[in-house]
N, C-alpha and C positions, 0 to 999 in steps of 0.2 A: 645561299643558305644550304646547309647539308640536309638532305631529306632524312627524316626520322622514321625508321621502320615501325609499322603498326604492331603494337604489343598486344597479345591476347589478353582479354579481360576475364577469362575464366581460369579456374585452377584445375588443370587436367590431371586426373589420376586414372590409370588404366584399369586397376582392379576395383571391382564393385564390392561394397560391403554387404555380406549376407545378412539374413534376418537374425540368425543365431549370434553373429558377431555384434550386431546392433544391440541386441538384448543384453549381451555381456557388457558392452560399453555403458549402456544405460544403468545397469545395476551397479557397476563399479563407480561411475560418476556420482550416482545417488548416495552411495556409501561414503565417498570422499566428502561430498557436500554436507551430509548429515553430521559426520564426526568432526569435520573441520569448520563448523558453522561459526564458532567463536572468532575465527580469523576471517572467514569468507564474507560474513554479513557486513561488518564494517568496511572491508576492502571493496566489496561491490557497491555498497552505498557511496563510498568515496569515488569509485569509477563513474557512477551515475551523476554525481555532483560535478565531477571533473569534465565529463562530456558536455554537460549543460553549460558550465561556466567557460569552457574553452573559447567560444566566439567572443565573449565579453573580455577575457584576458587578451586575446589577439587584437581586438579593437583598441583597447587601452594602450597596448604596446606600440601599435602603429601611430598613436598620438604622442609617442615619445615618453610614456611613463615607464619607469623601471620594471623589469620582469617580476621581481619579488613583490613590489608595491602593488602591481596590477593583480597579482594572485590574492594578496591580503584584502584588497578592496573588494574583489569579487566574492570572497568568502564572507566578508562583513555584510554584504547584501543578503546572503543566505541566512546569516545569523539573525539579522533584524527581522526577516520574514518569519523564521521559526520562533523568535522571541515574541513577535506580535501574536502568533497563534497561542503561545503559552500564556501571555497576558490575558487573552480572551478567555482561556480556560479558567484562569485564576479569578477573573471578573465574574464568570458564571458561578463559581463556587461562593464568592463573596456575596453575590446577589441572592443566592439560595440561602446562605447563612442568615441574611436579614429577614427572610421569610420563614425561618425555622420554627419560631415560637408558635405562630398560628398553625403552621403545618403540623407541628407535634401534637397540638391540641386536637386537630382533625384526625390525626392518626390514632391517638388514644381512644377517641370517640368511636372510630370505626372498629378498632379491636374489641371494645366493649360490646358493640352491636353484634359483631361476629360471635363473640362468646355467648351472648344471650340467645342468638339464633341456634347455636349448637346445643345449648341447654334445652331449648324448647323442642327441637325436632329430632335430636339424637339422644336425649336423656343422659347427657354427660354434664355433671355438675361443674361449677367453677373450680372447686377444689381439685377434682380429677383432671381438669384441663391444666391447672397450674402445676400439678404433680407431673403430668405428662411432659410439659415443656421444661420443667426443672430436670427431669431425667435426661432429656435431650441435651441440655446444657452441660450436665455433669459428664456425659459420655463424649462430649465434643471437645474436651480440653486438649487431647492429643491431636485432633484435627486442627484445632486453632494454632497449636505450635507448628504443625506442618505448614499451615497457611502463612504464618509469620515468617518461617524460614524461606518459603517459596517467594514471598513478597520481597524479602531482603535480598535474595539472590537476583531477582528480576531488577530491583532497583540498582544494585551494584553493577549488573550487566549493562543496564541502560546508561549509567554514569560512565562506564568504560567506553561505550559506543560514542557518547557525546564528546569525550575527550579525544578518542583516537580517529574518528571519521574526519574531522577537519585537518588533522595532521596528515593522514593518508592523502586527502584531496590536494592539499598544498604540495606535497612531495610529488604526486603524480603529475600535476600541472607544471611544476618546476622542472621535472626531468622528462617531460613528454617527448622531446626530440630524441633523447637517448633511447627511450622505450620503443619509439617508432623505428629507429635505425636498427635496433636489436631484432625487432619483429621482421623487418625486411630480410635480414640475414638468415632467417629460418627457411626461406623459400628461394627457389632459383631466380635468377635475375629477370627472366622473361615473364615472371608472374608478379613482379613488384607493382605493376600498374593495377592489377586486380586487387592486391592487398591494399593499395592506396585508396581505391574506390570503396572497398569494404569499410575502411576506417572513416572515410568521409560520410558514407551512408549510415554508418553506425551513429555518428553524431546527429545526423538528421533524424534517425529513428528515435533516439533519446529525446530530442526536441518534440517530435510528434507525440511521444508518450506523455510528456509533460503537458502539452496542449490538450491531449485527450483527457488527462486527469482533471485539468481546469474545467473543461466542458462538462465532465461528469459531475463535478461539484456544483456547477451552476444549475444543471438539470435537477440534481438532488435537492438543492435549495428551493427551487420552484415547486417541486413535488411536495416537499415538507410544508411549505407555506400554504399551498392550495389545500392540503389535507387539514392543517390546523384551522384555516379559514372556514372550511366546510363545517367542522364541528364547533366552531364559535369560540376559539381560544383568542384572548387578547393579544395584540401585536404579533400576528401570525408570520409576517414576512421577516421580522427581526429574529424570532425564534427559529424559523425555518432555515434561514441562511447561516445563522450562528451554528446550528446543528450540522449543516453541510460542511462548514469550514472545519469544525472540530472533528469531523469524520477522519480528517488527516491523521489524528491520533487514534490508532486502532483500539477498539473495545472501550477504552476509558472515555474517549472524546464524546461518543454518542450517548453514553450513559449519563455523564455530567451535564451535557447540553439538554437532556430530557428532564432533569430534575426541576429546573426553574419553571418551565411551562406546566409541569405536573402540579407543582405546589400552587402556582397562581390560579390555575383552573379549578383546583379543588377548593381553595379558599374563596374564590369569586362566586362559584356556582353552588357550593355546598352539596356536591354530588360526586360519588366515586366514579360515575360513568365517564366524566370528562377526563380525569387522569388515565383511565383505561383507554379512552379514545386517543389520547396523546401517544401512549405506548404503542397502540395498534398502528397509528399513522407512521411513526418512526420505524416500527418493525417491518411493515409492508414495504416502505421506501428502501430500507436497508436490503431486503431480499431482492427487490427489483434492481437496485444498484449493483449488488454482488453478482447476480446471475443473468441479467439482461442488459442493463444500461452500460456498465463498465466493459463487459466483453464485447458488446457491439460497437460502442463508440471508440474505444481504444483499439480493438481489433481491426476496424475499418481504416483507421489512420496508419496502422502498422502493416496492413494488407495480410492479416492473419485471420483464419476463420474462427468463428465464435466458439465452436466446440473445443478447439485447441486452447483458446484463452481460458475457458472454464476449467479444463483439465490442468493447465499449468498453475492457475490460482489455487486449485485444490492440492496439487503436488507441492507447491511452494509452502502452503499452510502446514502440510504434513512434515516437511523437512525442516523448515525454518520459522514456522509460526507466521505471525503477522508480517514480518519483514519479507518472508518468502513470497507472500501473496502480492507484494509490490514488485519485488526485484525479478521474479521469474518471468514477468511479461517482457521487459526489454531483453532479457536473456534469450527468450524465444525469437525475438526479432533479429538478434545478431546471428543466431543459428540459421535462421531462414536466409539471411544475406549471404552467409557462407555456403549454404546448400544450393542457393540459386546459381552460384558460380563454380560449383564442384560437380563434375560429371558423375562421380560415384554416389553422390548424395541427392540425385534428382528425385528419388522417391520421397525423401524427407521434405524436399522443397514443395512437391505436389501436395503432400499431406498437410503441411503448415499453411499453404496458400488458401486463397478465397474460393478456389474452384473455377476461376475464370481462365481457363487454359487457352492459349492461342494455338490454333490448328496449324500443324506443320505442313508446309507446302511439299507436296509430293512431286518428285521429278518426273 
């Protein structure tokens, strides 16, 4: 056999990037990401899905299944998972609708009690209160129109993403060999092994990200359930884990999942403190999930420190909203993989890492 020379697994660049240059690159990339988000959000969601489904497609192809059929089958699995979450959301809305009539009666009673309290302690009559709210409604017409426009835009944008993301994912998986070959041609031949390792580790990083997300949802489900159990809400584990699963849908999921336990607790115990307790439990768990559980669990799997995870979640929210809070974490992992193998980016590698540096042996 012909001996194969050892190929360096680091990308060597002689010139180091200065702090000013790094800041310029950061600002430029942030501007590009912000103004190009209509393209980049579905594209990077498609990349995330493609990296996750790549092992499935590869396994199916090894079993003799056609390349295109393997891709369609893999995407169908994702579709059924998302459809299940959507069905769960619709089921929660349907269950809440069944409880709406007694909930509405309780709500009207509470409003009347609040009105009586305001009249007794603040000397504001019912007529003055009605006039006050009527003025608010009259002046809120323009705001209502703006809200409707914003809602319509968000709905149309979501519909566009739902259509285009599977298309992008299928095309990326179908042309993956072409993209890998093109990527190799951007670098010298002696660095191809390093690029290949980065691609493989990127796939592993995306899988670790998904595993971390699943673990986060399990922890959130248990915390929700324990909180609801402590305050005495019926069926705490069902409501707790449904809320955790629906957290997958940013903002809307947690609000809709909270409606049913709020309604049932209010009707069952005839006290406003139980709904307030439900809201408090979900709010506390959401704060813990966003700032402690998610950064720690996902960061430890991706070997990125918690501070960087929190910063990237915040930055992603600023630039891309809820989508950025999800997508910027695997981005950071890929950046770290590249920085780990690039001499000029060692400072970034250290900043992103967990701080467990190996001491270099001195000669």
